[in-house]
N, C-alpha and C positions, 0 to 999 in steps of 0.2 A: 935554821935554814937560811942561807944567804942567797939573795938574788931572787928573781921571778921565776915562777913556774908557768910554763905555757902548755895549754891543752889544745891540740889540733884535732878537731873532731871530724873524722871522715864519714862515720855512720853513727846515727843516734836515733833510734826508733823505739818508742814506747807504745805498745799496742794493748787495747783492752778487747777481750774476746767478743763482746756484744755492743761495742761502741757505735752509736748512730752516726750516719755520714755528716749529719748536721754538726755534731760535736767535733768530728775530725776536721771539718772545714773551719770551724770557729777557732780551734787551737792553731791551726796553720796560719790563720790571719793574725792571731795574737803574737805568735812567735816571730813572724815577719815584721810586725810593727815594733816589737821589743828590740830586734836587731837594727832596724832603721833608726830608731830613736836612741839607741845605746842606753836603754832603761836600766836603772838601778833595781835592786831586789824588791823594794817596796812598790816601785812603779810597775814592775812586771807583774807582781801579784795583783795590783788594782786593775791592770789591763785585763788579766785573766777573769777576775771576778765580775767585771763590768761587761765583758763580751762573750763569755762562755756560759751556757745555760746552768751548768753546775760543775763544780770541780771537786776532786777528792783529796783527802789528806795524804794519800799514797802517791798520787801523781804530781802533786805540786812541786816537791823537791826535785823530782827527775825532770819534769818538763821545763821548769823555770830555773833550775839550778839554785834552789833556795836552800841555804845551810842552817837557816833559823826560821823555818816555816811556822811553827806554832806561835812564836813570839810575833811574827809579822801578822798572822791572822788576828791574834789578841789586839794588835794595834789598830786594826781597821774594822774590827767586828761591829762596834757600836755605831761608828760613823756611817758604815754601809748597810747597817741593819741586816746582817746575815742570818739566814735560816740555816739550821743544821740538823743532820740526820745521821744516826749511828748505822754503820755498815761493816761488812766483812770483806777482807782482800785475800785473794788467793787461798781461800778456805781455812785460814789460820790467824790472820792478823786483824784486829779490830781497829777501826778508824771512823772518819766522818766524811760526809758530803756537805759542802757549803754552797749556798746559792743566794741570789738576791730575791728569788721567787719565794712567796710565802707558802705556796702549796707544793710540797715535796712528794706528793702521791705520783706514782708512775716512774719515779727514780728507783733503779734496782736496789735490792738489799745486799747483793754480793757483786764483787767485781773480780775479774781474773786478768792480771797484767803480765805482759812479757816485755823485757827489754833487750834489745840487740844493739851492740855498740862496736865501734872500731875507733879507738882513741889513742893518739900519740902524745906522750908526756915528755917534755924536755925542760931542763934547767941549766944554769950556767956551769955547774960542775960536771955536766955530762950525764946526769942521772936520766933514766928513761922509765917507761911504763912496765918493762919486763919483769922486775921483781914483784910488783903489785899483781900483775896478771898471773904470775906463777902461783902466788899465794892463793889467789882466788880459785885456781884450779885444784889446789891441794885440799882446801878446807871449804865446807859449805856455810857453816854458821858465821854470820857477819861479825859478831864480836870476837870470835876465835880468829877470824882472819886479822882482825885489828891487833889482837894480842901477839900473833905470830909475826906480823909485820914489825911491830915495835921491838920484839925480842930479836929480830934479825937486824936491828940497827937502822931501820927505815924511819924517816920522818913522814908522817901521814897528814896530809892536809884534808879539810873537810870535803873538798872535791875528790881527792883520792878515795875516801871512804864511800862517797856516793857512787863514783864511776866503777870502781873495782870490787868493793866489798859489799855493796848494797845497803849501806848505812845511811839512813835518812837524818838521824839525830845523833851525831858522832859525840857531842858533849855528854849525853846520857850514857853511852857505852863506855866512854873514858872514865866517867864517875864510877860506874859499876866495877871496872877493872881496878880503879884505885881502892875501892872498898875491899877488893879481893887481895890487896897487898902490892899491886903493880905500881911502881913509882914512875909517874908520867909527868913530863914537863910541857907546859902549854906556851906557845909563841904565836906570832902572827907572821904571814908571808904574803907577798903580792902574787896574785895569779892573773892570768889572761886566758880566756877560752873563746874559741871561734863560734861557739853556739850563740852566746849573748853578745859577743864582740866588745866585752867590757874588761877593764882592769879593776881590780878591787883587792882588799886585804881580807884574808880568811884565817881562821884558827889553824894551827899546825901543831901536831903532837909528836913527841919523841920520848924515848925511855931515858930517865934521869941517869947521869953518869955516877958511878960509884965514888964515894968520897974518899 
């Protein structure tokens, strides 16, 4: 993929059915500070861990646009002395809660999230969000969305996977597709998004060309 991919975010709302107002305020303050400072991925994670009572492994990629959240957590776990609790997301996906607090009693065992977005995607060759959005409407399973996108000749960045396919750890899904025989090429591309206000390089995936 040549050139930069820009993501103009008109609407981006992640809600949890029973989220306390205190957490909603804390997240709003963290996101505002991240934008003002132009914080990188690790700094965004640190701000959240230091200023939100607790965070979940499900929400971190979506709220902070982290494409390598597990690795980033591992990088700060010992330094910040994180406490951890296993929980369930949307009735089917297991994950964790992280907090600087030692006592995690009172934190729910289950969370129900819903994401509403309106995002415009643009790149130098004229590509848009339309084909990604169409695939998301056709197929529900995140990994099958990725497979279909690749088979249709699309290059999928880590943010494409997050925004339209609901994929939080795209490298893991790519690895599973490769094991299933799908020949996928990995590259990097520059992206910019208006949510974090930052330029950075992220992984991008495409189908290998026949030899």
